[in-house]
Predicted model as a PDB file, atoms N, CA, C, CB and O in Angstrom, pLDDT in the B-factor column:
MODEL        1                                                                  
ATOM      1  N   MET A   1      42.659 169.635-112.666  1.00 75.00           N  
ATOM      2  CA  MET A   1      42.790 168.647-111.597  1.00 75.00           C  
ATOM      3  C   MET A   1      43.638 169.314-110.492  1.00 75.00           C  
ATOM      4  CB  MET A   1      43.458 167.281-112.126  1.00 75.00           C  
ATOM      5  O   MET A   1      44.708 169.866-110.750  1.00 75.00           O  
ATOM      6  N   ASN A   2      43.136 169.243-109.302  1.00 84.00           N  
ATOM      7  CA  ASN A   2      43.798 169.811-108.131  1.00 84.00           C  
ATOM      8  C   ASN A   2      44.824 168.765-107.596  1.00 84.00           C  
ATOM      9  CB  ASN A   2      42.728 170.206-107.011  1.00 84.00           C  
ATOM     10  O   ASN A   2      44.435 167.778-106.971  1.00 84.00           O  
ATOM     11  N   TYR A   3      46.064 168.986-107.838  1.00 85.00           N  
ATOM     12  CA  TYR A   3      47.092 167.992-107.426  1.00 85.00           C  
ATOM     13  C   TYR A   3      47.251 167.880-105.928  1.00 85.00           C  
ATOM     14  CB  TYR A   3      48.430 168.348-108.027  1.00 85.00           C  
ATOM     15  O   TYR A   3      47.562 166.802-105.421  1.00 85.00           O  
ATOM     16  N   ASP A   4      47.046 168.962-105.212  1.00 89.00           N  
ATOM     17  CA  ASP A   4      47.105 168.883-103.743  1.00 89.00           C  
ATOM     18  C   ASP A   4      45.972 168.004-103.214  1.00 89.00           C  
ATOM     19  CB  ASP A   4      47.024 170.302-103.111  1.00 89.00           C  
ATOM     20  O   ASP A   4      46.175 167.250-102.263  1.00 89.00           O  
ATOM     21  N   TYR A   5      44.791 168.087-103.809  1.00 91.00           N  
ATOM     22  CA  TYR A   5      43.672 167.254-103.418  1.00 91.00           C  
ATOM     23  C   TYR A   5      43.971 165.807-103.733  1.00 91.00           C  
ATOM     24  CB  TYR A   5      42.391 167.701-104.113  1.00 91.00           C  
ATOM     25  O   TYR A   5      43.646 164.938-102.924  1.00 91.00           O  
ATOM     26  N   ILE A   6      44.581 165.500-104.881  1.00 87.00           N  
ATOM     27  CA  ILE A   6      44.905 164.154-105.289  1.00 87.00           C  
ATOM     28  C   ILE A   6      45.965 163.597-104.294  1.00 87.00           C  
ATOM     29  CB  ILE A   6      45.431 164.130-106.786  1.00 87.00           C  
ATOM     30  O   ILE A   6      45.825 162.472-103.813  1.00 87.00           O  
ATOM     31  N   GLU A   7      46.980 164.358-104.001  1.00 85.00           N  
ATOM     32  CA  GLU A   7      47.992 163.935-103.024  1.00 85.00           C  
ATOM     33  C   GLU A   7      47.375 163.621-101.691  1.00 85.00           C  
ATOM     34  CB  GLU A   7      49.050 165.001-102.853  1.00 85.00           C  
ATOM     35  O   GLU A   7      47.757 162.644-101.046  1.00 85.00           O  
ATOM     36  N   ASN A   8      46.409 164.444-101.251  1.00 89.00           N  
ATOM     37  CA  ASN A   8      45.770 164.177 -99.965  1.00 89.00           C  
ATOM     38  C   ASN A   8      44.941 162.901-100.016  1.00 89.00           C  
ATOM     39  CB  ASN A   8      44.892 165.355 -99.553  1.00 89.00           C  
ATOM     40  O   ASN A   8      44.901 162.144 -99.047  1.00 89.00           O  
ATOM     41  N   LEU A   9      44.270 162.659-101.162  1.00 88.00           N  
ATOM     42  CA  LEU A   9      43.507 161.383-101.304  1.00 88.00           C  
ATOM     43  C   LEU A   9      44.420 160.205-101.272  1.00 88.00           C  
ATOM     44  CB  LEU A   9      42.700 161.355-102.605  1.00 88.00           C  
ATOM     45  O   LEU A   9      44.075 159.172-100.699  1.00 88.00           O  
ATOM     46  N   VAL A  10      45.589 160.326-101.876  1.00 83.00           N  
ATOM     47  CA  VAL A  10      46.562 159.227-101.862  1.00 83.00           C  
ATOM     48  C   VAL A  10      47.036 158.962-100.437  1.00 83.00           C  
ATOM     49  CB  VAL A  10      47.769 159.550-102.779  1.00 83.00           C  
ATOM     50  O   VAL A  10      47.115 157.811-100.008  1.00 83.00           O  
ATOM     51  N   ARG A  11      47.352 160.034 -99.701  1.00 84.00           N  
ATOM     52  CA  ARG A  11      47.795 159.852 -98.338  1.00 84.00           C  
ATOM     53  C   ARG A  11      46.696 159.187 -97.472  1.00 84.00           C  
ATOM     54  CB  ARG A  11      48.204 161.204 -97.743  1.00 84.00           C  
ATOM     55  O   ARG A  11      46.977 158.274 -96.696  1.00 84.00           O  
ATOM     56  N   LEU A  12      45.504 159.641 -97.615  1.00 88.00           N  
ATOM     57  CA  LEU A  12      44.358 159.059 -96.866  1.00 88.00           C  
ATOM     58  C   LEU A  12      44.139 157.592 -97.262  1.00 88.00           C  
ATOM     59  CB  LEU A  12      43.050 159.881 -97.132  1.00 88.00           C  
ATOM     60  O   LEU A  12      43.885 156.748 -96.403  1.00 88.00           O  
ATOM     61  N   SER A  13      44.237 157.296 -98.544  1.00 83.00           N  
ATOM     62  CA  SER A  13      43.983 155.934 -98.970  1.00 83.00           C  
ATOM     63  C   SER A  13      45.075 154.989 -98.512  1.00 83.00           C  
ATOM     64  CB  SER A  13      43.848 155.875-100.467  1.00 83.00           C  
ATOM     65  O   SER A  13      44.818 153.803 -98.303  1.00 83.00           O  
ATOM     66  N   LYS A  14      46.290 155.492 -98.353  1.00 80.00           N  
ATOM     67  CA  LYS A  14      47.377 154.679 -97.826  1.00 80.00           C  
ATOM     68  C   LYS A  14      47.126 154.275 -96.358  1.00 80.00           C  
ATOM     69  CB  LYS A  14      48.701 155.442 -97.946  1.00 80.00           C  
ATOM     70  O   LYS A  14      47.677 153.283 -95.880  1.00 80.00           O  
ATOM     71  N   THR A  15      46.301 155.043 -95.662  1.00 85.00           N  
ATOM     72  CA  THR A  15      45.960 154.702 -94.280  1.00 85.00           C  
ATOM     73  C   THR A  15      44.810 153.721 -94.216  1.00 85.00           C  
ATOM     74  CB  THR A  15      45.611 155.951 -93.496  1.00 85.00           C  
ATOM     75  O   THR A  15      44.431 153.269 -93.136  1.00 85.00           O  
ATOM     76  N   GLY A  16      44.244 153.385 -95.393  1.00 83.00           N  
ATOM     77  CA  GLY A  16      43.136 152.408 -95.438  1.00 83.00           C  
ATOM     78  C   GLY A  16      41.769 153.046 -95.581  1.00 83.00           C  
ATOM     79  O   GLY A  16      40.763 152.354 -95.418  1.00 83.00           O  
ATOM     80  N   ASP A  17      41.687 154.312 -95.872  1.00 88.00           N  
ATOM     81  CA  ASP A  17      40.404 154.969 -96.040  1.00 88.00           C  
ATOM     82  C   ASP A  17      39.787 154.630 -97.365  1.00 88.00           C  
ATOM     83  CB  ASP A  17      40.548 156.456 -95.909  1.00 88.00           C  
ATOM     84  O   ASP A  17      40.224 155.147 -98.393  1.00 88.00           O  
ATOM     85  N   ASN A  18      38.754 153.752 -97.379  1.00 90.00           N  
ATOM     86  CA  ASN A  18      38.154 153.326 -98.630  1.00 90.00           C  
ATOM     87  C   ASN A  18      37.430 154.419 -99.385  1.00 90.00           C  
ATOM     88  CB  ASN A  18      37.221 152.230 -98.372  1.00 90.00           C  
ATOM     89  O   ASN A  18      37.396 154.404-100.615  1.00 90.00           O  
ATOM     90  N   HIS A  19      36.844 155.377 -98.658  1.00 93.00           N  
ATOM     91  CA  HIS A  19      36.181 156.483 -99.348  1.00 93.00           C  
ATOM     92  C   HIS A  19      37.188 157.268-100.199  1.00 93.00           C  
ATOM     93  CB  HIS A  19      35.494 157.421 -98.328  1.00 93.00           C  
ATOM     94  O   HIS A  19      36.864 157.645-101.326  1.00 93.00           O  
ATOM     95  N   SER A  20      38.363 157.515 -99.704  1.00 89.00           N  
ATOM     96  CA  SER A  20      39.370 158.261-100.456  1.00 89.00           C  
ATOM     97  C   SER A  20      39.810 157.451-101.683  1.00 89.00           C  
ATOM     98  CB  SER A  20      40.591 158.598 -99.552  1.00 89.00           C  
ATOM     99  O   SER A  20      40.121 158.040-102.718  1.00 89.00           O  
ATOM    100  N   LYS A  21      39.845 156.128-101.592  1.00 86.00           N  
ATOM    101  CA  LYS A  21      40.208 155.303-102.758  1.00 86.00           C  
ATOM    102  C   LYS A  21      39.148 155.427-103.856  1.00 86.00           C  
ATOM    103  CB  LYS A  21      40.376 153.816-102.343  1.00 86.00           C  
ATOM    104  O   LYS A  21      39.478 155.477-105.040  1.00 86.00           O  
ATOM    105  N   GLU A  22      37.899 155.475-103.464  1.00 90.00           N  
ATOM    106  CA  GLU A  22      36.822 155.656-104.429  1.00 90.00           C  
ATOM    107  C   GLU A  22      36.891 157.049-105.056  1.00 90.00           C  
ATOM    108  CB  GLU A  22      35.456 155.438-103.758  1.00 90.00           C  
ATOM    109  O   GLU A  22      36.713 157.197-106.265  1.00 90.00           O  
ATOM    110  N   LYS A  23      37.145 158.057-104.244  1.00 92.00           N  
ATOM    111  CA  LYS A  23      37.243 159.459-104.774  1.00 92.00           C  
ATOM    112  C   LYS A  23      38.446 159.554-105.715  1.00 92.00           C  
ATOM    113  CB  LYS A  23      37.389 160.521-103.589  1.00 92.00           C  
ATOM    114  O   LYS A  23      38.402 160.291-106.701  1.00 92.00           O  
ATOM    115  N   LEU A  24      39.511 158.819-105.421  1.00 89.00           N  
ATOM    116  CA  LEU A  24      40.691 158.868-106.283  1.00 89.00           C  
ATOM    117  C   LEU A  24      40.345 158.273-107.685  1.00 89.00           C  
ATOM    118  CB  LEU A  24      41.886 158.079-105.616  1.00 89.00           C  
ATOM    119  O   LEU A  24      40.744 158.828-108.709  1.00 89.00           O  
ATOM    120  N   ALA A  25      39.633 157.190-107.708  1.00 89.00           N  
ATOM    121  CA  ALA A  25      39.194 156.612-108.942  1.00 89.00           C  
ATOM    122  C   ALA A  25      38.243 157.528-109.697  1.00 89.00           C  
ATOM    123  CB  ALA A  25      38.546 155.299-108.679  1.00 89.00           C  
ATOM    124  O   ALA A  25      38.291 157.592-110.926  1.00 89.00           O  
ATOM    125  N   GLU A  26      37.392 158.228-108.987  1.00 92.00           N  
ATOM    126  CA  GLU A  26      36.492 159.199-109.595  1.00 92.00           C  
ATOM    127  C   GLU A  26      37.234 160.358-110.235  1.00 92.00           C  
ATOM    128  CB  GLU A  26      35.531 159.723-108.566  1.00 92.00           C  
ATOM    129  O   GLU A  26      36.851 160.859-111.292  1.00 92.00           O  
ATOM    130  N   GLU A  27      38.316 160.775-109.563  1.00 92.00           N  
ATOM    131  CA  GLU A  27      39.111 161.912-110.124  1.00 92.00           C  
ATOM    132  C   GLU A  27      39.748 161.557-111.414  1.00 92.00           C  
ATOM    133  CB  GLU A  27      40.189 162.360-109.159  1.00 92.00           C  
ATOM    134  O   GLU A  27      39.906 162.423-112.275  1.00 92.00           O  
ATOM    135  N   PHE A  28      40.139 160.277-111.601  1.00 92.00           N  
ATOM    136  CA  PHE A  28      40.794 159.836-112.834  1.00 92.00           C  
ATOM    137  C   PHE A  28      39.818 159.324-113.871  1.00 92.00           C  
ATOM    138  CB  PHE A  28      41.794 158.767-112.528  1.00 92.00           C  
ATOM    139  O   PHE A  28      40.226 158.923-114.961  1.00 92.00           O  
ATOM    140  N   LYS A  29      38.529 159.331-113.548  1.00 94.00           N  
ATOM    141  CA  LYS A  29      37.535 158.811-114.486  1.00 94.00           C  
ATOM    142  C   LYS A  29      37.578 159.548-115.865  1.00 94.00           C  
ATOM    143  CB  LYS A  29      36.127 158.939-113.860  1.00 94.00           C  
ATOM    144  O   LYS A  29      37.544 158.889-116.905  1.00 94.00           O  
ATOM    145  N   PRO A  30      37.650 160.879-115.877  1.00 94.00           N  
ATOM    146  CA  PRO A  30      37.698 161.515-117.224  1.00 94.00           C  
ATOM    147  C   PRO A  30      38.905 161.087-118.043  1.00 94.00           C  
ATOM    148  CB  PRO A  30      37.713 163.032-117.087  1.00 94.00           C  
ATOM    149  O   PRO A  30      38.795 160.968-119.264  1.00 94.00           O  
ATOM    150  N   PHE A  31      40.050 160.851-117.416  1.00 93.00           N  
ATOM    151  CA  PHE A  31      41.227 160.375-118.179  1.00 93.00           C  
ATOM    152  C   PHE A  31      41.010 158.979-118.689  1.00 93.00           C  
ATOM    153  CB  PHE A  31      42.492 160.413-117.319  1.00 93.00           C  
ATOM    154  O   PHE A  31      41.378 158.660-119.820  1.00 93.00           O  
ATOM    155  N   ILE A  32      40.415 158.140-117.865  1.00 94.00           N  
ATOM    156  CA  ILE A  32      40.167 156.752-118.275  1.00 94.00           C  
ATOM    157  C   ILE A  32      39.135 156.692-119.407  1.00 94.00           C  
ATOM    158  CB  ILE A  32      39.683 155.913-117.068  1.00 94.00           C  
ATOM    159  O   ILE A  32      39.279 155.902-120.341  1.00 94.00           O  
ATOM    160  N   ILE A  33      38.109 157.516-119.321  1.00 95.00           N  
ATOM    161  CA  ILE A  33      37.120 157.546-120.430  1.00 95.00           C  
ATOM    162  C   ILE A  33      37.796 158.066-121.720  1.00 95.00           C  
ATOM    163  CB  ILE A  33      35.878 158.463-120.049  1.00 95.00           C  
ATOM    164  O   ILE A  33      37.580 157.511-122.798  1.00 95.00           O  
ATOM    165  N   ASN A  34      38.586 159.096-121.610  1.00 95.00           N  
ATOM    166  CA  ASN A  34      39.295 159.658-122.744  1.00 95.00           C  
ATOM    167  C   ASN A  34      40.182 158.592-123.448  1.00 95.00           C  
ATOM    168  CB  ASN A  34      40.152 160.850-122.278  1.00 95.00           C  
ATOM    169  O   ASN A  34      40.131 158.423-124.666  1.00 95.00           O  
ATOM    170  N   ILE A  35      40.975 157.901-122.647  1.00 94.00           N  
ATOM    171  CA  ILE A  35      41.856 156.891-123.191  1.00 94.00           C  
ATOM    172  C   ILE A  35      41.027 155.766-123.810  1.00 94.00           C  
ATOM    173  CB  ILE A  35      42.796 156.344-122.099  1.00 94.00           C  
ATOM    174  O   ILE A  35      41.367 155.255-124.877  1.00 94.00           O  
ATOM    175  N   SER A  36      39.959 155.390-123.152  1.00 94.00           N  
ATOM    176  CA  SER A  36      39.105 154.291-123.620  1.00 94.00           C  
ATOM    177  C   SER A  36      38.480 154.640-124.960  1.00 94.00           C  
ATOM    178  CB  SER A  36      38.004 153.973-122.586  1.00 94.00           C  
ATOM    179  O   SER A  36      38.354 153.779-125.830  1.00 94.00           O  
ATOM    180  N   LYS A  37      38.090 155.887-125.131  1.00 94.00           N  
ATOM    181  CA  LYS A  37      37.465 156.299-126.411  1.00 94.00           C  
ATOM    182  C   LYS A  37      38.419 156.312-127.542  1.00 94.00           C  
ATOM    183  CB  LYS A  37      36.856 157.649-126.293  1.00 94.00           C  
ATOM    184  O   LYS A  37      38.031 156.091-128.689  1.00 94.00           O  
ATOM    185  N   ARG A  38      39.709 156.575-127.245  1.00 95.00           N  
ATOM    186  CA  ARG A  38      40.706 156.640-128.301  1.00 95.00           C  
ATOM    187  C   ARG A  38      41.391 155.312-128.611  1.00 95.00           C  
ATOM    188  CB  ARG A  38      41.732 157.636-127.936  1.00 95.00           C  
ATOM    189  O   ARG A  38      42.252 155.243-129.488  1.00 95.00           O  
ATOM    190  N   THR A  39      41.014 154.273-127.901  1.00 94.00           N  
ATOM    191  CA  THR A  39      41.666 153.000-128.050  1.00 94.00           C  
ATOM    192  C   THR A  39      40.767 151.994-128.784  1.00 94.00           C  
ATOM    193  CB  THR A  39      42.066 152.462-126.689  1.00 94.00           C  
ATOM    194  O   THR A  39      39.579 151.865-128.491  1.00 94.00           O  
ATOM    195  N   PHE A  40      41.369 151.294-129.739  1.00 93.00           N  
ATOM    196  CA  PHE A  40      40.636 150.238-130.436  1.00 93.00           C  
ATOM    197  C   PHE A  40      41.393 148.943-130.308  1.00 93.00           C  
ATOM    198  CB  PHE A  40      40.416 150.591-131.920  1.00 93.00           C  
ATOM    199  O   PHE A  40      42.560 148.873-130.692  1.00 93.00           O  
ATOM    200  N   ILE A  41      40.768 147.925-129.785  1.00 92.00           N  
ATOM    201  CA  ILE A  41      41.328 146.607-129.740  1.00 92.00           C  
ATOM    202  C   ILE A  41      40.271 145.676-130.291  1.00 92.00           C  
ATOM    203  CB  ILE A  41      41.770 146.211-128.300  1.00 92.00           C  
ATOM    204  O   ILE A  41      39.153 145.621-129.778  1.00 92.00           O  
ATOM    205  N   HIS A  42      40.617 144.953-131.321  1.00 94.00           N  
ATOM    206  CA  HIS A  42      39.634 144.091-131.984  1.00 94.00           C  
ATOM    207  C   HIS A  42      39.054 143.115-130.983  1.00 94.00           C  
ATOM    208  CB  HIS A  42      40.269 143.332-133.170  1.00 94.00           C  
ATOM    209  O   HIS A  42      39.785 142.439-130.259  1.00 94.00           O  
ATOM    210  N   GLY A  43      37.711 143.048-130.949  1.00 94.00           N  
ATOM    211  CA  GLY A  43      37.003 142.138-130.081  1.00 94.00           C  
ATOM    212  C   GLY A  43      36.667 142.709-128.701  1.00 94.00           C  
ATOM    213  O   GLY A  43      35.994 142.071-127.892  1.00 94.00           O  
ATOM    214  N   TYR A  44      37.159 143.936-128.454  1.00 95.00           N  
ATOM    215  CA  TYR A  44      36.864 144.620-127.176  1.00 95.00           C  
ATOM    216  C   TYR A  44      35.812 145.703-127.408  1.00 95.00           C  
ATOM    217  CB  TYR A  44      38.164 145.246-126.559  1.00 95.00           C  
ATOM    218  O   TYR A  44      35.846 146.426-128.403  1.00 95.00           O  
ATOM    219  N   GLU A  45      34.889 145.793-126.473  1.00 95.00           N  
ATOM    220  CA  GLU A  45      33.941 146.896-126.493  1.00 95.00           C  
ATOM    221  C   GLU A  45      34.449 148.040-125.609  1.00 95.00           C  
ATOM    222  CB  GLU A  45      32.546 146.421-126.025  1.00 95.00           C  
ATOM    223  O   GLU A  45      35.419 147.871-124.871  1.00 95.00           O  
ATOM    224  N   PHE A  46      33.798 149.195-125.685  1.00 95.00           N  
ATOM    225  CA  PHE A  46      34.216 150.340-124.900  1.00 95.00           C  
ATOM    226  C   PHE A  46      34.344 149.994-123.442  1.00 95.00           C  
ATOM    227  CB  PHE A  46      33.252 151.474-125.073  1.00 95.00           C  
ATOM    228  O   PHE A  46      35.346 150.335-122.813  1.00 95.00           O  
ATOM    229  N   GLU A  47      33.332 149.309-122.873  1.00 95.00           N  
ATOM    230  CA  GLU A  47      33.364 148.998-121.455  1.00 95.00           C  
ATOM    231  C   GLU A  47      34.551 148.038-121.076  1.00 95.00           C  
ATOM    232  CB  GLU A  47      32.014 148.367-121.052  1.00 95.00           C  
ATOM    233  O   GLU A  47      35.123 148.129-119.990  1.00 95.00           O  
ATOM    234  N   ASP A  48      34.877 147.139-122.009  1.00 95.00           N  
ATOM    235  CA  ASP A  48      35.977 146.223-121.776  1.00 95.00           C  
ATOM    236  C   ASP A  48      37.263 146.988-121.649  1.00 95.00           C  
ATOM    237  CB  ASP A  48      36.078 145.196-122.889  1.00 95.00           C  
ATOM    238  O   ASP A  48      38.069 146.734-120.754  1.00 95.00           O  
ATOM    239  N   ILE A  49      37.455 147.941-122.563  1.00 95.00           N  
ATOM    240  CA  ILE A  49      38.685 148.785-122.561  1.00 95.00           C  
ATOM    241  C   ILE A  49      38.709 149.637-121.285  1.00 95.00           C  
ATOM    242  CB  ILE A  49      38.744 149.720-123.850  1.00 95.00           C  
ATOM    243  O   ILE A  49      39.749 149.791-120.644  1.00 95.00           O  
ATOM    244  N   MET A  50      37.542 150.183-120.932  1.00 94.00           N  
ATOM    245  CA  MET A  50      37.488 150.985-119.705  1.00 94.00           C  
ATOM    246  C   MET A  50      37.852 150.136-118.497  1.00 94.00           C  
ATOM    247  CB  MET A  50      36.089 151.600-119.517  1.00 94.00           C  
ATOM    248  O   MET A  50      38.593 150.602-117.632  1.00 94.00           O  
ATOM    249  N   ASN A  51      37.359 148.912-118.409  1.00 94.00           N  
ATOM    250  CA  ASN A  51      37.705 148.041-117.298  1.00 94.00           C  
ATOM    251  C   ASN A  51      39.186 147.706-117.268  1.00 94.00           C  
ATOM    252  CB  ASN A  51      36.900 146.774-117.367  1.00 94.00           C  
ATOM    253  O   ASN A  51      39.774 147.616-116.190  1.00 94.00           O  
ATOM    254  N   GLU A  52      39.806 147.518-118.439  1.00 94.00           N  
ATOM    255  CA  GLU A  52      41.258 147.292-118.468  1.00 94.00           C  
ATOM    256  C   GLU A  52      42.008 148.535-117.961  1.00 94.00           C  
ATOM    257  CB  GLU A  52      41.723 146.934-119.911  1.00 94.00           C  
ATOM    258  O   GLU A  52      42.997 148.426-117.236  1.00 94.00           O  
ATOM    259  N   CYS A  53      41.521 149.700-118.352  1.00 93.00           N  
ATOM    260  CA  CYS A  53      42.176 150.933-117.809  1.00 93.00           C  
ATOM    261  C   CYS A  53      42.086 151.029-116.296  1.00 93.00           C  
ATOM    262  CB  CYS A  53      41.540 152.188-118.420  1.00 93.00           C  
ATOM    263  O   CYS A  53      43.059 151.362-115.619  1.00 93.00           O  
ATOM    264  N   TYR A  54      40.881 150.727-115.766  1.00 90.00           N  
ATOM    265  CA  TYR A  54      40.725 150.752-114.310  1.00 90.00           C  
ATOM    266  C   TYR A  54      41.621 149.685-113.661  1.00 90.00           C  
ATOM    267  CB  TYR A  54      39.237 150.523-113.918  1.00 90.00           C  
ATOM    268  O   TYR A  54      42.213 149.926-112.608  1.00 90.00           O  
ATOM    269  N   LYS A  55      41.715 148.525-114.282  1.00 91.00           N  
ATOM    270  CA  LYS A  55      42.559 147.466-113.740  1.00 91.00           C  
ATOM    271  C   LYS A  55      44.010 147.904-113.652  1.00 91.00           C  
ATOM    272  CB  LYS A  55      42.446 146.211-114.590  1.00 91.00           C  
ATOM    273  O   LYS A  55      44.692 147.626-112.665  1.00 91.00           O  
ATOM    274  N   ASN A  56      44.496 148.614-114.721  1.00 91.00           N  
ATOM    275  CA  ASN A  56      45.865 149.121-114.696  1.00 91.00           C  
ATOM    276  C   ASN A  56      46.019 150.234-113.720  1.00 91.00           C  
ATOM    277  CB  ASN A  56      46.287 149.583-116.053  1.00 91.00           C  
ATOM    278  O   ASN A  56      47.059 150.343-113.069  1.00 91.00           O  
ATOM    279  N   PHE A  57      45.034 151.059-113.592  1.00 87.00           N  
ATOM    280  CA  PHE A  57      45.050 152.169-112.577  1.00 87.00           C  
ATOM    281  C   PHE A  57      45.225 151.574-111.184  1.00 87.00           C  
ATOM    282  CB  PHE A  57      43.711 153.033-112.636  1.00 87.00           C  
ATOM    283  O   PHE A  57      46.021 152.089-110.399  1.00 87.00           O  
ATOM    284  N   ILE A  58      44.501 150.501-110.855  1.00 84.00           N  
ATOM    285  CA  ILE A  58      44.540 149.872-109.557  1.00 84.00           C  
ATOM    286  C   ILE A  58      45.911 149.212-109.333  1.00 84.00           C  
ATOM    287  CB  ILE A  58      43.403 148.838-109.429  1.00 84.00           C  
ATOM    288  O   ILE A  58      46.475 149.260-108.240  1.00 84.00           O  
ATOM    289  N   GLN A  59      46.422 148.601-110.400  1.00 84.00           N  
ATOM    290  CA  GLN A  59      47.770 147.970-110.304  1.00 84.00           C  
ATOM    291  C   GLN A  59      48.868 149.017-110.028  1.00 84.00           C  
ATOM    292  CB  GLN A  59      48.103 147.201-111.626  1.00 84.00           C  
ATOM    293  O   GLN A  59      49.788 148.762-109.251  1.00 84.00           O  
ATOM    294  N   VAL A  60      48.767 150.173-110.656  1.00 84.00           N  
ATOM    295  CA  VAL A  60      49.716 151.228-110.434  1.00 84.00           C  
ATOM    296  C   VAL A  60      49.592 151.791-109.016  1.00 84.00           C  
ATOM    297  CB  VAL A  60      49.524 152.323-111.463  1.00 84.00           C  
ATOM    298  O   VAL A  60      50.589 152.065-108.348  1.00 84.00           O  
ATOM    299  N   TYR A  61      48.346 151.954-108.578  1.00 78.00           N  
ATOM    300  CA  TYR A  61      48.040 152.431-107.214  1.00 78.00           C  
ATOM    301  C   TYR A  61      48.630 151.508-106.224  1.00 78.00           C  
ATOM    302  CB  TYR A  61      46.539 152.556-106.975  1.00 78.00           C  
ATOM    303  O   TYR A  61      49.281 151.964-105.283  1.00 78.00           O  
ATOM    304  N   ILE A  62      48.437 150.193-106.381  1.00 76.00           N  
ATOM    305  CA  ILE A  62      48.936 149.205-105.438  1.00 76.00           C  
ATOM    306  C   ILE A  62      50.468 149.219-105.394  1.00 76.00           C  
ATOM    307  CB  ILE A  62      48.424 147.808-105.810  1.00 76.00           C  
ATOM    308  O   ILE A  62      51.068 149.113-104.325  1.00 76.00           O  
ATOM    309  N   SER A  63      51.089 149.349-106.566  1.00 80.00           N  
ATOM    310  CA  SER A  63      52.577 149.342-106.598  1.00 80.00           C  
ATOM    311  C   SER A  63      53.128 150.622-105.909  1.00 80.00           C  
ATOM    312  CB  SER A  63      53.105 149.252-108.100  1.00 80.00           C  
ATOM    313  O   SER A  63      54.154 150.576-105.231  1.00 80.00           O  
ATOM    314  N   LEU A  64      52.430 151.749-106.098  1.00 75.00           N  
ATOM    315  CA  LEU A  64      52.863 152.968-105.440  1.00 75.00           C  
ATOM    316  C   LEU A  64      52.612 152.892-103.935  1.00 75.00           C  
ATOM    317  CB  LEU A  64      52.145 154.178-106.038  1.00 75.00           C  
ATOM    318  O   LEU A  64      53.363 153.440-103.128  1.00 75.00           O  
ATOM    319  N   GLN A  65      51.535 152.196-103.587  1.00 70.00           N  
ATOM    320  CA  GLN A  65      51.208 152.063-102.134  1.00 70.00           C  
ATOM    321  C   GLN A  65      52.195 151.195-101.424  1.00 70.00           C  
ATOM    322  CB  GLN A  65      49.808 151.487-101.935  1.00 70.00           C  
ATOM    323  O   GLN A  65      52.478 151.401-100.244  1.00 70.00           O  
ATOM    324  N   ASN A  66      52.740 150.196-102.145  1.00 72.00           N  
ATOM    325  CA  ASN A  66      53.703 149.290-101.522  1.00 72.00           C  
ATOM    326  C   ASN A  66      55.113 149.866-101.390  1.00 72.00           C  
ATOM    327  CB  ASN A  66      53.766 148.026-102.307  1.00 72.00           C  
ATOM    328  O   ASN A  66      55.966 149.280-100.725  1.00 72.00           O  
ATOM    329  N   ARG A  67      55.348 150.988-102.011  1.00 70.00           N  
ATOM    330  CA  ARG A  67      56.638 151.652-101.874  1.00 70.00           C  
ATOM    331  C   ARG A  67      56.793 152.194-100.436  1.00 70.00           C  
ATOM    332  CB  ARG A  67      56.774 152.806-102.921  1.00 70.00           C  
ATOM    333  O   ARG A  67      55.805 152.560 -99.799  1.00 70.00           O  
ATOM    334  N   ASN A  68      57.992 152.238 -99.952  1.00 49.00           N  
ATOM    335  CA  ASN A  68      58.218 152.753 -98.628  1.00 49.00           C  
ATOM    336  C   ASN A  68      58.540 154.259 -98.675  1.00 49.00           C  
ATOM    337  CB  ASN A  68      59.349 151.977 -97.953  1.00 49.00           C  
ATOM    338  O   ASN A  68      58.878 154.859 -97.655  1.00 49.00           O  
ATOM    339  N   SER A  69      58.432 154.843 -99.839  1.00 52.00           N  
ATOM    340  CA  SER A  69      58.744 156.242-100.021  1.00 52.00           C  
ATOM    341  C   SER A  69      57.576 157.133 -99.608  1.00 52.00           C  
ATOM    342  CB  SER A  69      59.121 156.506-101.462  1.00 52.00           C  
ATOM    343  O   SER A  69      56.422 156.710 -99.684  1.00 52.00           O  
ATOM    344  N   GLN A  70      57.857 158.348 -99.177  1.00 51.00           N  
ATOM    345  CA  GLN A  70      56.835 159.331 -98.866  1.00 51.00           C  
ATOM    346  C   GLN A  70      56.365 160.061-100.087  1.00 51.00           C  
ATOM    347  CB  GLN A  70      57.340 160.307 -97.863  1.00 51.00           C  
ATOM    348  O   GLN A  70      55.351 160.756-100.037  1.00 51.00           O  
ATOM    349  N   ILE A  71      57.089 159.921-101.212  1.00 52.00           N  
ATOM    350  CA  ILE A  71      56.774 160.654-102.403  1.00 52.00           C  
ATOM    351  C   ILE A  71      55.807 159.843-103.247  1.00 52.00           C  
ATOM    352  CB  ILE A  71      58.041 160.991-103.184  1.00 52.00           C  
ATOM    353  O   ILE A  71      55.984 158.641-103.445  1.00 52.00           O  
ATOM    354  N   CYS A  72      54.783 160.522-103.739  1.00 52.00           N  
ATOM    355  CA  CYS A  72      53.782 159.911-104.623  1.00 52.00           C  
ATOM    356  C   CYS A  72      53.846 160.599-105.969  1.00 52.00           C  
ATOM    357  CB  CYS A  72      52.344 160.012-104.020  1.00 52.00           C  
ATOM    358  O   CYS A  72      53.782 161.827-106.024  1.00 52.00           O  
ATOM    359  N   CYS A  73      53.965 159.891-107.011  1.00 53.00           N  
ATOM    360  CA  CYS A  73      53.964 160.461-108.322  1.00 53.00           C  
ATOM    361  C   CYS A  73      52.948 159.749-109.193  1.00 53.00           C  
ATOM    362  CB  CYS A  73      55.346 160.395-108.935  1.00 53.00           C  
ATOM    363  O   CYS A  73      53.146 158.584-109.537  1.00 53.00           O  
ATOM    364  N   LEU A  74      51.909 160.393-109.541  1.00 53.00           N  
ATOM    365  CA  LEU A  74      50.890 159.815-110.415  1.00 53.00           C  
ATOM    366  C   LEU A  74      51.017 160.479-111.795  1.00 53.00           C  
ATOM    367  CB  LEU A  74      49.438 160.012-109.813  1.00 53.00           C  
ATOM    368  O   LEU A  74      50.721 161.666-111.935  1.00 53.00           O  
ATOM    369  N   CYS A  75      51.437 159.753-112.773  1.00 50.00           N  
ATOM    370  CA  CYS A  75      51.650 160.256-114.086  1.00 50.00           C  
ATOM    371  C   CYS A  75      50.574 159.752-115.023  1.00 50.00           C  
ATOM    372  CB  CYS A  75      53.013 159.874-114.578  1.00 50.00           C  
ATOM    373  O   CYS A  75      50.074 158.635-114.893  1.00 50.00           O  
ATOM    374  N   TYR A  76      50.235 160.602-115.963  1.00 45.00           N  
ATOM    375  CA  TYR A  76      49.249 160.184-116.951  1.00 45.00           C  
ATOM    376  C   TYR A  76      49.713 160.585-118.325  1.00 45.00           C  
ATOM    377  CB  TYR A  76      47.873 160.786-116.652  1.00 45.00           C  
ATOM    378  O   TYR A  76      49.022 160.325-119.310  1.00 45.00           O  
TER     379      TYR A  76                                                      
ENDMDL                                                                          
END                                                                             
């Protein structure tokens, strides 16, 4: 994963660029799929778990976007 590219996508998405938001989600798709495959929750299917991962990704993104800091830290 190219962290400079990710940082650039974050900066662009903070300005309201929807295309960069979609690209950012695409960049993290392999991680989300990996986590989803390794997770078992009774009553949840793979797609349900994947949707929960995306929901959490978006919540973290929004919380980072609301910060007034110039520093972005995406941890996985």
